[in-house]
C-alpha positions as CSV (number, residue, x, y, z in Angstrom):
1,M,171.2,83.0,-13.5
2,N,168.0,83.4,-15.6
3,K,165.3,86.0,-14.3
4,C,161.9,84.1,-13.7
5,S,159.3,84.2,-10.8
6,A,160.6,81.6,-8.9
7,N,163.9,82.2,-7.0
8,E,166.5,79.9,-8.4
9,T,169.9,79.0,-7.6
10,A,172.4,79.0,-10.1
11,A,174.0,75.7,-9.0
12,C,171.2,73.3,-9.5
13,C,167.9,75.0,-10.8
14,C,166.3,74.7,-7.8
15,V,163.7,76.8,-6.5
16,D,162.9,77.9,-3.0
17,V,160.4,75.8,-1.2
18,G,158.3,78.8,-0.3
19,T,157.9,79.4,-4.0
20,I,155.9,76.5,-4.3
21,M,154.4,75.7,-0.8
22,D,153.3,78.9,0.8
23,N,151.0,77.5,3.3
24,T,147.8,79.0,1.7
25,D,146.2,75.7,0.7
26,C,145.9,73.3,4.1
27,T,142.9,71.5,2.8
28,A,142.7,67.8,1.2
29,S,139.1,66.9,0.0
30,Y,137.8,63.8,-0.9
31,S,134.7,62.4,-2.5
32,Q,133.6,59.1,-3.3
33,L,130.2,57.1,-4.1
34,F,129.8,53.8,-2.2
35,D,127.2,51.2,-2.2
36,D,126.2,51.8,1.4
37,R,126.7,53.7,4.4
38,A,128.9,51.0,6.3
39,A,131.4,51.1,3.3
40,A,131.4,55.1,3.3
41,E,131.9,54.8,7.1
42,A,134.7,52.3,6.9
43,M,136.5,54.5,4.3
44,L,136.1,57.7,6.7
45,T,137.6,55.8,9.4
46,S,140.7,54.8,7.3
47,L,141.4,58.3,5.9
48,S,141.0,59.7,9.5
49,D,143.6,57.2,10.8
50,K,146.0,58.6,7.9
51,A,145.4,62.2,8.4
52,R,146.0,61.5,12.3
53,A,149.2,59.8,11.1
54,V,150.4,62.9,9.6
55,E,149.2,65.7,11.8
56,S,151.4,67.8,13.9
57,E,148.3,69.3,15.4
58,P,144.8,68.1,15.5
59,C,143.5,68.0,11.8
60,E,140.1,69.3,11.3
61,I,137.8,66.4,9.8
62,N,134.5,67.5,8.1
63,A,132.6,64.6,6.8
64,R,129.3,64.7,5.3
65,F,127.3,61.7,3.7
66,N,124.6,62.1,1.2
67,E,122.2,59.8,0.2
68,E,122.0,59.2,-3.8
69,R,120.1,57.2,-6.1
70,D,123.3,54.9,-6.7
71,G,124.4,54.8,-3.0
72,V,126.0,57.1,-0.6
73,R,128.4,59.9,-1.3
74,L,131.2,60.6,1.2
75,D,132.6,64.0,1.0
76,V,135.4,65.2,3.5
77,D,137.6,68.0,4.0
78,F,140.7,67.4,6.1
79,I,141.9,70.9,7.4
80,F,145.7,70.4,8.5
81,A,148.1,72.8,10.5
82,C,150.3,73.4,7.5
83,Q,150.5,72.6,3.8
84,A,153.4,70.2,3.9
85,E,150.9,67.7,6.0
86,T,148.2,68.4,3.3
87,L,150.9,67.2,0.7
88,I,151.9,64.2,2.6
89,F,148.5,63.1,3.3
90,Q,147.4,63.2,-0.4
91,L,150.6,61.6,-1.6
92,G,149.9,58.6,1.2
93,L,146.7,58.4,-0.7
94,R,148.3,57.2,-4.2
């Protein structure tokens, strides 16, 4: 077995999940510019529904709307109970 920073198994060169996901990054951030506030609010509702579908404990959602010259910027932080939920949420947006 090779010595490296990750814990590998000799059989399949897999790494322990704890090596990749150590539960330190539980926040998913989103930012986008919209034509108007109504479109930004509609996106926030959609994203919030997706977050609620993933959460095991209530997800903390911090949204900010900023008026810009070209429209309204929506900045949102979704803080999940664990990193796995954050990853599932982010993959669901792709």
